[in-house]
All heavy atoms as TSV, in Angstrom:
chain	resi	resn	atom	element	x	y	z
A	1	MET	N	N	-10.955	-3.207	-6.965
A	1	MET	CA	C	-10.695	-2.423	-5.767
A	1	MET	C	C	-10.558	-3.321	-4.531
A	1	MET	O	O	-10.403	-2.820	-3.462
A	1	MET	CB	C	-11.827	-1.432	-5.550
A	1	MET	CG	C	-11.914	-0.380	-6.598
A	1	MET	SD	S	-11.121	1.098	-5.998
A	1	MET	CE	C	-12.143	2.299	-6.715
A	2	LYS	N	N	-10.634	-4.615	-4.705
A	2	LYS	CA	C	-10.600	-5.522	-3.569
A	2	LYS	C	C	-9.315	-5.417	-2.754
A	2	LYS	O	O	-9.303	-5.680	-1.578
A	2	LYS	CB	C	-10.816	-6.956	-4.011
A	2	LYS	CG	C	-9.732	-7.477	-4.924
A	2	LYS	CD	C	-9.998	-8.875	-5.381
A	2	LYS	CE	C	-8.861	-9.346	-6.216
A	2	LYS	NZ	N	-9.074	-9.503	-7.579
A	3	ASN	N	N	-8.214	-5.015	-3.364
A	3	ASN	CA	C	-6.957	-4.930	-2.658
A	3	ASN	C	C	-6.835	-3.655	-1.847
A	3	ASN	O	O	-5.837	-3.462	-1.166
A	3	ASN	CB	C	-5.800	-5.028	-3.639
A	3	ASN	CG	C	-5.671	-6.432	-4.190
A	3	ASN	OD1	O	-5.815	-7.382	-3.451
A	3	ASN	ND2	N	-5.446	-6.547	-5.468
A	4	LEU	N	N	-7.816	-2.795	-1.887
A	4	LEU	CA	C	-7.766	-1.577	-1.080
A	4	LEU	C	C	-7.955	-1.846	0.395
A	4	LEU	O	O	-7.746	-0.960	1.204
A	4	LEU	CB	C	-8.792	-0.565	-1.605
A	4	LEU	CG	C	-8.515	-0.060	-3.009
A	4	LEU	CD1	C	-9.594	0.918	-3.438
A	4	LEU	CD2	C	-7.153	0.599	-3.106
A	5	GLU	N	N	-8.328	-3.084	0.767
A	5	GLU	CA	C	-8.394	-3.413	2.191
A	5	GLU	C	C	-7.041	-3.221	2.850
A	5	GLU	O	O	-6.964	-2.987	4.040
A	5	GLU	CB	C	-8.864	-4.860	2.405
A	5	GLU	CG	C	-10.306	-5.093	2.088
A	5	GLU	CD	C	-10.521	-5.539	0.642
A	5	GLU	OE1	O	-9.558	-5.993	-0.008
A	5	GLU	OE2	O	-11.648	-5.403	0.168
A	6	MET	N	N	-5.961	-3.298	2.069
A	6	MET	CA	C	-4.629	-3.094	2.621
A	6	MET	C	C	-4.498	-1.703	3.218
A	6	MET	O	O	-3.743	-1.484	4.158
A	6	MET	CB	C	-3.587	-3.272	1.516
A	6	MET	CG	C	-2.156	-3.060	1.988
A	6	MET	SD	S	-0.946	-3.333	0.707
A	6	MET	CE	C	-0.393	-4.947	1.170
A	7	PHE	N	N	-5.258	-0.753	2.725
A	7	PHE	CA	C	-5.194	0.597	3.254
A	7	PHE	C	C	-5.701	0.693	4.678
A	7	PHE	O	O	-5.468	1.689	5.342
A	7	PHE	CB	C	-6.000	1.567	2.366
A	7	PHE	CG	C	-5.399	1.760	1.018
A	7	PHE	CD1	C	-6.176	1.803	-0.102
A	7	PHE	CD2	C	-4.025	1.913	0.863
A	7	PHE	CE1	C	-5.634	2.006	-1.350
A	7	PHE	CE2	C	-3.462	2.116	-0.376
A	7	PHE	CZ	C	-4.266	2.153	-1.488
A	8	LYS	N	N	-6.380	-0.323	5.162
A	8	LYS	CA	C	-6.913	-0.309	6.518
A	8	LYS	C	C	-5.907	-0.824	7.544
A	8	LYS	O	O	-6.154	-0.797	8.716
A	8	LYS	CB	C	-8.198	-1.157	6.577
A	8	LYS	CG	C	-9.307	-0.602	5.726
A	8	LYS	CD	C	-10.524	-1.472	5.806
A	8	LYS	CE	C	-11.612	-0.977	4.880
A	8	LYS	NZ	N	-12.780	-1.861	4.879
A	9	MET	N	N	-4.754	-1.278	7.084
A	9	MET	CA	C	-3.776	-1.873	7.985
A	9	MET	C	C	-2.898	-0.802	8.623
A	9	MET	O	O	-2.521	0.181	7.995
A	9	MET	CB	C	-2.898	-2.852	7.217
A	9	MET	CG	C	-3.673	-4.004	6.643
A	9	MET	SD	S	-2.665	-5.067	5.621
A	9	MET	CE	C	-1.732	-5.904	6.888
A	10	SER	N	N	-2.557	-1.034	9.883
A	10	SER	CA	C	-1.626	-0.133	10.559
A	10	SER	C	C	-0.192	-0.485	10.173
A	10	SER	O	O	0.066	-1.541	9.565
A	10	SER	CB	C	-1.777	-0.285	12.079
A	10	SER	OG	O	-1.298	-1.562	12.469
A	11	LYS	N	N	0.738	0.347	10.540
A	11	LYS	CA	C	2.151	0.076	10.237
A	11	LYS	C	C	2.591	-1.226	10.894
A	11	LYS	O	O	3.267	-2.026	10.257
A	11	LYS	CB	C	3.006	1.235	10.724
A	11	LYS	CG	C	4.478	1.060	10.410
A	11	LYS	CD	C	5.295	2.255	10.790
A	11	LYS	CE	C	6.752	2.060	10.438
A	11	LYS	NZ	N	7.559	3.215	10.748
A	12	ALA	N	N	2.190	-1.455	12.122
A	12	ALA	CA	C	2.575	-2.686	12.823
A	12	ALA	C	C	2.012	-3.908	12.100
A	12	ALA	O	O	2.689	-4.923	11.942
A	12	ALA	CB	C	2.073	-2.643	14.257
A	13	GLN	N	N	0.772	-3.810	11.637
A	13	GLN	CA	C	0.175	-4.915	10.904
A	13	GLN	C	C	0.914	-5.159	9.586
A	13	GLN	O	O	1.177	-6.294	9.230
A	13	GLN	CB	C	-1.296	-4.647	10.630
A	13	GLN	CG	C	-2.183	-4.717	11.850
A	13	GLN	CD	C	-3.578	-4.231	11.543
A	13	GLN	OE1	O	-3.754	-3.212	10.895
A	13	GLN	NE2	N	-4.565	-4.955	12.030
A	14	MET	N	N	1.242	-4.098	8.880
A	14	MET	CA	C	1.931	-4.250	7.610
A	14	MET	C	C	3.307	-4.883	7.806
A	14	MET	O	O	3.758	-5.679	6.998
A	14	MET	CB	C	2.068	-2.913	6.903
A	14	MET	CG	C	0.781	-2.456	6.278
A	14	MET	SD	S	0.983	-1.032	5.223
A	14	MET	CE	C	1.885	-1.758	3.873
A	15	ASN	N	N	3.974	-4.538	8.891
A	15	ASN	CA	C	5.284	-5.091	9.156
A	15	ASN	C	C	5.235	-6.588	9.460
A	15	ASN	O	O	6.229	-7.273	9.353
A	15	ASN	CB	C	5.973	-4.360	10.298
A	15	ASN	CG	C	6.489	-3.009	9.875
A	15	ASN	OD1	O	6.673	-2.752	8.692
A	15	ASN	ND2	N	6.696	-2.129	10.830
A	16	ASN	N	N	4.059	-7.065	9.846
A	16	ASN	CA	C	3.907	-8.493	10.160
A	16	ASN	C	C	3.361	-9.302	8.994
A	16	ASN	O	O	3.222	-10.502	9.100
A	16	ASN	CB	C	2.971	-8.666	11.368
A	16	ASN	CG	C	3.642	-8.218	12.634
A	16	ASN	OD1	O	4.829	-8.402	12.810
A	16	ASN	ND2	N	2.887	-7.612	13.526
A	17	VAL	N	N	3.048	-8.677	7.895
A	17	VAL	CA	C	2.497	-9.376	6.746
A	17	VAL	C	C	3.597	-10.062	5.980
A	17	VAL	O	O	4.525	-9.411	5.517
A	17	VAL	CB	C	1.740	-8.390	5.827
A	17	VAL	CG1	C	1.317	-9.072	4.530
A	17	VAL	CG2	C	0.550	-7.809	6.519
A	18	ASN	N	N	3.507	-11.358	5.849
A	18	ASN	CA	C	4.394	-12.157	4.998
A	18	ASN	C	C	5.697	-11.471	4.597
A	18	ASN	O	O	5.834	-10.998	3.477
A	18	ASN	CB	C	3.657	-12.578	3.720
A	18	ASN	CG	C	2.464	-13.435	4.019
A	18	ASN	OD1	O	2.477	-14.194	4.962
A	18	ASN	ND2	N	1.429	-13.320	3.224
A	19	GLY	N	N	6.632	-11.411	5.475
A	19	GLY	CA	C	7.929	-10.847	5.138
A	19	GLY	C	C	8.113	-9.428	5.610
A	19	GLY	O	O	9.144	-8.827	5.394
A	20	GLY	N	N	7.100	-8.887	6.214
A	20	GLY	CA	C	7.220	-7.574	6.813
A	20	GLY	C	C	7.308	-6.432	5.840
A	20	GLY	O	O	6.707	-6.420	4.778
A	21	ARG	N	N	8.075	-5.452	6.248
A	21	ARG	CA	C	8.134	-4.177	5.556
A	21	ARG	C	C	8.520	-4.326	4.083
A	21	ARG	O	O	7.933	-3.699	3.206
A	21	ARG	CB	C	9.123	-3.279	6.265
A	21	ARG	CG	C	9.276	-1.946	5.623
A	21	ARG	CD	C	10.227	-1.088	6.399
A	21	ARG	NE	N	10.347	0.183	5.704
A	21	ARG	CZ	C	11.133	1.139	6.062
A	21	ARG	NH1	N	11.885	0.990	7.132
A	21	ARG	NH2	N	11.199	2.247	5.389
A	22	SER	N	N	9.511	-5.133	3.781
A	22	SER	CA	C	9.971	-5.288	2.417
A	22	SER	C	C	8.869	-5.749	1.499
A	22	SER	O	O	8.657	-5.180	0.425
A	22	SER	CB	C	11.135	-6.271	2.381
A	22	SER	OG	O	11.532	-6.486	1.029
A	23	ASN	N	N	8.122	-6.763	1.922
A	23	ASN	CA	C	7.023	-7.263	1.093
A	23	ASN	C	C	5.878	-6.276	1.014
A	23	ASN	O	O	5.209	-6.165	-0.021
A	23	ASN	CB	C	6.527	-8.611	1.614
A	23	ASN	CG	C	7.442	-9.750	1.207
A	23	ASN	OD1	O	8.343	-9.594	0.396
A	23	ASN	ND2	N	7.228	-10.896	1.801
A	24	ALA	N	N	5.615	-5.556	2.090
A	24	ALA	CA	C	4.557	-4.570	2.064
A	24	ALA	C	C	4.889	-3.459	1.073
A	24	ALA	O	O	4.028	-3.019	0.291
A	24	ALA	CB	C	4.333	-3.977	3.458
A	25	CYS	N	N	6.125	-3.007	1.054
A	25	CYS	CA	C	6.538	-1.957	0.115
A	25	CYS	C	C	6.504	-2.474	-1.319
A	25	CYS	O	O	6.078	-1.752	-2.230
A	25	CYS	CB	C	7.937	-1.454	0.473
A	25	CYS	SG	S	7.989	-0.620	2.072
A	26	THR	N	N	6.915	-3.701	-1.514
A	26	THR	CA	C	6.856	-4.304	-2.849
A	26	THR	C	C	5.406	-4.369	-3.305
A	26	THR	O	O	5.095	-4.034	-4.441
A	26	THR	CB	C	7.476	-5.715	-2.846
A	26	THR	OG1	O	8.841	-5.609	-2.470
A	26	THR	CG2	C	7.354	-6.390	-4.189
A	27	ARG	N	N	4.513	-4.743	-2.412
A	27	ARG	CA	C	3.096	-4.822	-2.751
A	27	ARG	C	C	2.523	-3.448	-3.085
A	27	ARG	O	O	1.751	-3.287	-4.032
A	27	ARG	CB	C	2.307	-5.478	-1.612
A	27	ARG	CG	C	0.848	-5.597	-1.883
A	27	ARG	CD	C	0.575	-6.573	-3.035
A	27	ARG	NE	N	-0.837	-6.528	-3.358
A	27	ARG	CZ	C	-1.325	-6.155	-4.531
A	27	ARG	NH1	N	-0.518	-5.837	-5.526
A	27	ARG	NH2	N	-2.616	-6.112	-4.730
A	28	LEU	N	N	2.903	-2.441	-2.323
A	28	LEU	CA	C	2.449	-1.094	-2.607
A	28	LEU	C	C	2.926	-0.635	-3.993
A	28	LEU	O	O	2.179	0.000	-4.736
A	28	LEU	CB	C	2.922	-0.115	-1.532
A	28	LEU	CG	C	2.186	-0.189	-0.203
A	28	LEU	CD1	C	2.907	0.633	0.850
A	28	LEU	CD2	C	0.749	0.260	-0.359
A	29	GLN	N	N	4.162	-0.969	-4.346
A	29	GLN	CA	C	4.670	-0.642	-5.666
A	29	GLN	C	C	3.882	-1.349	-6.752
A	29	GLN	O	O	3.544	-0.768	-7.784
A	29	GLN	CB	C	6.152	-1.006	-5.779
A	29	GLN	CG	C	7.053	-0.087	-5.026
A	29	GLN	CD	C	8.504	-0.526	-5.133
A	29	GLN	OE1	O	8.807	-1.715	-5.149
A	29	GLN	NE2	N	9.403	0.443	-5.191
A	30	GLN	N	N	3.582	-2.626	-6.526
A	30	GLN	CA	C	2.804	-3.392	-7.496
A	30	GLN	C	C	1.418	-2.782	-7.685
A	30	GLN	O	O	0.924	-2.711	-8.813
A	30	GLN	CB	C	2.663	-4.838	-7.053
A	30	GLN	CG	C	3.941	-5.629	-7.123
A	30	GLN	CD	C	3.825	-6.981	-6.453
A	30	GLN	OE1	O	2.903	-7.240	-5.675
A	30	GLN	NE2	N	4.740	-7.883	-6.758
A	31	MET	N	N	0.820	-2.366	-6.600
A	31	MET	CA	C	-0.519	-1.766	-6.677
A	31	MET	C	C	-0.473	-0.502	-7.517
A	31	MET	O	O	-1.331	-0.263	-8.374
A	31	MET	CB	C	-1.035	-1.456	-5.288
A	31	MET	CG	C	-1.378	-2.679	-4.481
A	31	MET	SD	S	-1.784	-2.278	-2.776
A	31	MET	CE	C	-3.409	-1.545	-2.987
A	32	ALA	N	N	0.525	0.348	-7.274
A	32	ALA	CA	C	0.610	1.633	-7.973
A	32	ALA	C	C	0.935	1.451	-9.458
A	32	ALA	O	O	0.457	2.222	-10.284
A	32	ALA	CB	C	1.674	2.510	-7.311
A	33	ASN	N	N	1.725	0.463	-9.777
A	33	ASN	CA	C	2.169	0.259	-11.158
A	33	ASN	C	C	1.301	-0.687	-11.945
A	33	ASN	O	O	1.475	-0.819	-13.143
A	33	ASN	CB	C	3.622	-0.246	-11.172
A	33	ASN	CG	C	4.577	0.778	-10.625
A	33	ASN	OD1	O	4.394	1.973	-10.813
A	33	ASN	ND2	N	5.607	0.314	-9.942
A	34	GLY	N	N	0.354	-1.359	-11.263
A	34	GLY	CA	C	-0.465	-2.356	-11.931
A	34	GLY	C	C	-1.817	-1.841	-12.366
A	34	GLY	O	O	-2.168	-0.666	-12.190
A	35	ASP	N	N	-2.583	-2.745	-12.951
A	35	ASP	CA	C	-3.902	-2.419	-13.451
A	35	ASP	C	C	-4.870	-1.980	-12.358
A	35	ASP	O	O	-5.791	-1.212	-12.610
A	35	ASP	CB	C	-4.519	-3.616	-14.180
A	35	ASP	CG	C	-3.785	-3.929	-15.467
A	35	ASP	OD1	O	-3.128	-3.022	-16.026
A	35	ASP	OD2	O	-3.867	-5.087	-15.920
A	36	GLU	N	N	-4.670	-2.474	-11.135
A	36	GLU	CA	C	-5.620	-2.163	-10.076
A	36	GLU	C	C	-5.684	-0.681	-9.724
A	36	GLU	O	O	-6.669	-0.206	-9.204
A	36	GLU	CB	C	-5.385	-3.017	-8.843
A	36	GLU	CG	C	-4.028	-2.827	-8.210
A	36	GLU	CD	C	-3.707	-3.944	-7.259
A	36	GLU	OE1	O	-4.368	-4.069	-6.210
A	36	GLU	OE2	O	-2.771	-4.714	-7.553
A	37	SER	N	N	-4.652	0.073	-10.043
A	37	SER	CA	C	-4.660	1.499	-9.738
A	37	SER	C	C	-5.184	2.349	-10.900
A	37	SER	O	O	-5.310	3.564	-10.769
A	37	SER	CB	C	-3.263	1.965	-9.356
A	37	SER	OG	O	-2.382	1.850	-10.458
A	38	ALA	N	N	-5.500	1.718	-11.998
A	38	ALA	CA	C	-5.904	2.439	-13.203
A	38	ALA	C	C	-7.120	3.346	-12.971
A	38	ALA	O	O	-7.219	4.423	-13.564
A	38	ALA	CB	C	-6.186	1.476	-14.340
A	39	ASN	N	N	-8.030	2.939	-12.126
A	39	ASN	CA	C	-9.256	3.704	-11.895
A	39	ASN	C	C	-9.279	4.394	-10.532
A	39	ASN	O	O	-10.345	4.801	-10.083
A	39	ASN	CB	C	-10.477	2.787	-12.043
A	39	ASN	CG	C	-10.605	2.265	-13.450
A	39	ASN	OD1	O	-10.432	3.024	-14.397
A	39	ASN	ND2	N	-10.895	0.970	-13.578
A	40	TRP	N	N	-8.143	4.469	-9.880
A	40	TRP	CA	C	-8.103	5.121	-8.579
A	40	TRP	C	C	-8.370	6.612	-8.726
A	40	TRP	O	O	-7.924	7.263	-9.670
A	40	TRP	CB	C	-6.736	4.961	-7.928
A	40	TRP	CG	C	-6.482	3.613	-7.344
A	40	TRP	CD1	C	-7.295	2.532	-7.345
A	40	TRP	CD2	C	-5.291	3.212	-6.671
A	40	TRP	NE1	N	-6.684	1.474	-6.721
A	40	TRP	CE2	C	-5.471	1.868	-6.283
A	40	TRP	CE3	C	-4.113	3.851	-6.353
A	40	TRP	CZ2	C	-4.489	1.163	-5.599
A	40	TRP	CZ3	C	-3.140	3.151	-5.673
A	40	TRP	CH2	C	-3.339	1.822	-5.297
A	41	GLY	N	N	-9.060	7.134	-7.738
A	41	GLY	CA	C	-9.287	8.557	-7.670
A	41	GLY	C	C	-8.321	9.175	-6.661
A	41	GLY	O	O	-7.463	8.472	-6.090
A	42	PRO	N	N	-8.480	10.441	-6.383
A	42	PRO	CA	C	-7.585	11.139	-5.454
A	42	PRO	C	C	-7.555	10.497	-4.064
A	42	PRO	O	O	-6.494	10.456	-3.430
A	42	PRO	CB	C	-8.143	12.558	-5.395
A	42	PRO	CG	C	-8.869	12.728	-6.682
A	42	PRO	CD	C	-9.414	11.388	-7.039
A	43	ARG	N	N	-8.677	10.030	-3.581
A	43	ARG	CA	C	-8.692	9.423	-2.230
A	43	ARG	C	C	-7.825	8.187	-2.161
A	43	ARG	O	O	-7.106	7.966	-1.184
A	43	ARG	CB	C	-10.119	9.066	-1.805
A	43	ARG	CG	C	-10.935	10.272	-1.432
A	43	ARG	CD	C	-12.285	9.851	-0.908
A	43	ARG	NE	N	-13.077	11.014	-0.589
A	43	ARG	CZ	C	-14.259	10.950	-0.043
A	43	ARG	NH1	N	-14.795	9.781	0.255
A	43	ARG	NH2	N	-14.919	12.038	0.227
A	44	GLN	N	N	-7.929	7.322	-3.177
A	44	GLN	CA	C	-7.111	6.097	-3.169
A	44	GLN	C	C	-5.638	6.427	-3.297
A	44	GLN	O	O	-4.818	5.832	-2.602
A	44	GLN	CB	C	-7.541	5.156	-4.322
A	44	GLN	CG	C	-8.872	4.491	-4.097
A	44	GLN	CD	C	-10.040	5.298	-4.630
A	44	GLN	OE1	O	-9.886	6.388	-5.167
A	44	GLN	NE2	N	-11.235	4.771	-4.453
A	45	TRP	N	N	-5.299	7.400	-4.135
A	45	TRP	CA	C	-3.894	7.774	-4.269
A	45	TRP	C	C	-3.363	8.423	-2.991
A	45	TRP	O	O	-2.232	8.181	-2.586
A	45	TRP	CB	C	-3.666	8.698	-5.465
A	45	TRP	CG	C	-3.648	7.933	-6.753
A	45	TRP	CD1	C	-4.562	7.976	-7.744
A	45	TRP	CD2	C	-2.648	6.976	-7.159
A	45	TRP	NE1	N	-4.203	7.116	-8.758
A	45	TRP	CE2	C	-3.025	6.494	-8.431
A	45	TRP	CE3	C	-1.483	6.494	-6.574
A	45	TRP	CZ2	C	-2.282	5.538	-9.121
A	45	TRP	CZ3	C	-0.734	5.557	-7.286
A	45	TRP	CH2	C	-1.117	5.089	-8.539
A	46	ASP	N	N	-4.197	9.206	-2.322
A	46	ASP	CA	C	-3.782	9.807	-1.052
A	46	ASP	C	C	-3.549	8.736	0.009
A	46	ASP	O	O	-2.571	8.809	0.762
A	46	ASP	CB	C	-4.822	10.815	-0.562
A	46	ASP	CG	C	-4.836	12.107	-1.360
A	46	ASP	OD1	O	-3.877	12.340	-2.126
A	46	ASP	OD2	O	-5.799	12.876	-1.197
A	47	ALA	N	N	-4.429	7.740	0.046
A	47	ALA	CA	C	-4.272	6.639	1.017
A	47	ALA	C	C	-3.015	5.852	0.689
A	47	ALA	O	O	-2.247	5.498	1.609
A	47	ALA	CB	C	-5.505	5.730	0.982
A	48	TRP	N	N	-2.772	5.595	-0.590
A	48	TRP	CA	C	-1.570	4.886	-0.989
A	48	TRP	C	C	-0.322	5.676	-0.581
A	48	TRP	O	O	0.624	5.134	-0.028
A	48	TRP	CB	C	-1.574	4.639	-2.500
A	48	TRP	CG	C	-0.376	3.905	-2.969
A	48	TRP	CD1	C	-0.270	2.545	-3.102
A	48	TRP	CD2	C	0.894	4.440	-3.337
A	48	TRP	NE1	N	1.004	2.224	-3.545
A	48	TRP	CE2	C	1.726	3.371	-3.706
A	48	TRP	CE3	C	1.399	5.738	-3.406
A	48	TRP	CZ2	C	3.052	3.554	-4.089
A	48	TRP	CZ3	C	2.717	5.908	-3.810
A	48	TRP	CH2	C	3.524	4.835	-4.155
A	49	ALA	N	N	-0.321	6.970	-0.889
A	49	ALA	CA	C	0.834	7.810	-0.566
A	49	ALA	C	C	1.091	7.863	0.935
A	49	ALA	O	O	2.253	7.866	1.376
A	49	ALA	CB	C	0.619	9.232	-1.110
A	50	GLU	N	N	0.041	7.892	1.716
A	50	GLU	CA	C	0.195	7.905	3.175
A	50	GLU	C	C	0.859	6.607	3.651
A	50	GLU	O	O	1.757	6.635	4.476
A	50	GLU	CB	C	-1.160	8.100	3.843
A	50	GLU	CG	C	-1.073	8.227	5.339
A	50	GLU	CD	C	-2.423	8.489	5.976
A	50	GLU	OE1	O	-3.280	9.127	5.338
A	50	GLU	OE2	O	-2.613	8.039	7.127
A	51	LEU	N	N	0.403	5.484	3.121
A	51	LEU	CA	C	1.010	4.207	3.492
A	51	LEU	C	C	2.473	4.150	3.057
A	51	LEU	O	O	3.319	3.677	3.798
A	51	LEU	CB	C	0.260	3.034	2.853
A	51	LEU	CG	C	-0.984	2.593	3.574
A	51	LEU	CD1	C	-1.686	1.488	2.802
A	51	LEU	CD2	C	-0.642	2.100	4.953
A	52	TRP	N	N	2.744	4.628	1.854
A	52	TRP	CA	C	4.131	4.615	1.367
A	52	TRP	C	C	5.013	5.463	2.283
A	52	TRP	O	O	6.096	5.049	2.684
A	52	TRP	CB	C	4.184	5.129	-0.074
A	52	TRP	CG	C	5.566	5.082	-0.614
A	52	TRP	CD1	C	6.451	6.107	-0.648
A	52	TRP	CD2	C	6.231	3.951	-1.155
A	52	TRP	NE1	N	7.633	5.672	-1.197
A	52	TRP	CE2	C	7.535	4.361	-1.516
A	52	TRP	CE3	C	5.854	2.613	-1.372
A	52	TRP	CZ2	C	8.454	3.473	-2.081
A	52	TRP	CZ3	C	6.779	1.749	-1.938
A	52	TRP	CH2	C	8.056	2.179	-2.276
A	53	GLU	N	N	4.533	6.639	2.629
A	53	GLU	CA	C	5.324	7.548	3.469
A	53	GLU	C	C	5.568	6.924	4.854
A	53	GLU	O	O	6.657	7.022	5.396
A	53	GLU	CB	C	4.608	8.867	3.614
A	53	GLU	CG	C	5.427	9.906	4.362
A	53	GLU	CD	C	4.754	11.263	4.386
A	53	GLU	OE1	O	4.146	11.648	3.373
A	53	GLU	OE2	O	4.853	11.922	5.433
A	54	LYS	N	N	4.551	6.308	5.436
A	54	LYS	CA	C	4.684	5.731	6.768
A	54	LYS	C	C	5.529	4.491	6.796
A	54	LYS	O	O	6.190	4.218	7.800
A	54	LYS	CB	C	3.301	5.387	7.323
A	54	LYS	CG	C	2.487	6.548	7.742
A	54	LYS	CD	C	1.154	6.091	8.304
A	54	LYS	CE	C	0.295	7.250	8.726
A	54	LYS	NZ	N	-1.020	6.803	9.226
A	55	ASN	N	N	5.499	3.695	5.724
A	55	ASN	CA	C	6.104	2.366	5.778
A	55	ASN	C	C	7.325	2.157	4.899
A	55	ASN	O	O	8.091	1.253	5.140
A	55	ASN	CB	C	5.063	1.320	5.400
A	55	ASN	CG	C	3.922	1.301	6.367
A	55	ASN	OD1	O	4.082	0.877	7.500
A	55	ASN	ND2	N	2.769	1.790	5.958
A	56	CYS	N	N	7.480	2.972	3.872
A	56	CYS	CA	C	8.534	2.664	2.887
A	56	CYS	C	C	9.505	3.792	2.666
A	56	CYS	O	O	10.533	3.599	2.009
A	56	CYS	CB	C	7.858	2.298	1.549
A	56	CYS	SG	S	6.673	0.937	1.712
A	57	TRP	N	N	9.202	4.970	3.107
A	57	TRP	CA	C	10.053	6.114	2.874
A	57	TRP	C	C	11.056	6.250	3.994
A	57	TRP	O	O	10.689	6.453	5.136
A	57	TRP	CB	C	9.183	7.377	2.778
A	57	TRP	CG	C	9.919	8.564	2.311
A	57	TRP	CD1	C	10.467	9.534	3.087
A	57	TRP	CD2	C	10.195	8.931	0.967
A	57	TRP	NE1	N	11.068	10.489	2.315
A	57	TRP	CE2	C	10.912	10.132	0.996
A	57	TRP	CE3	C	9.919	8.363	-0.264
A	57	TRP	CZ2	C	11.356	10.769	-0.155
A	57	TRP	CZ3	C	10.358	8.993	-1.393
A	57	TRP	CH2	C	11.060	10.178	-1.331
A	58	ASP	N	N	12.324	6.122	3.687
A	58	ASP	CA	C	13.362	6.263	4.738
A	58	ASP	C	C	14.139	7.530	4.566
A	58	ASP	O	O	14.398	8.016	3.543
A	58	ASP	CB	C	14.336	5.090	4.688
A	58	ASP	CG	C	13.713	3.820	5.234
A	58	ASP	OD1	O	12.893	3.909	6.176
A	58	ASP	OD2	O	14.047	2.758	4.713
């Protein structure tokens, strides 16, 4: 669950992370499709979905 700290980042912060929006969206996809999401509960998925909607959904 160590990567859930990403959920604390604002949109502006995510856009400034190593390559900006593109890398942030790629990372969100990796989190959802990887082992780290295997034990996520509804709260983690809701937080992930909120970040995806704010930062990656056009």
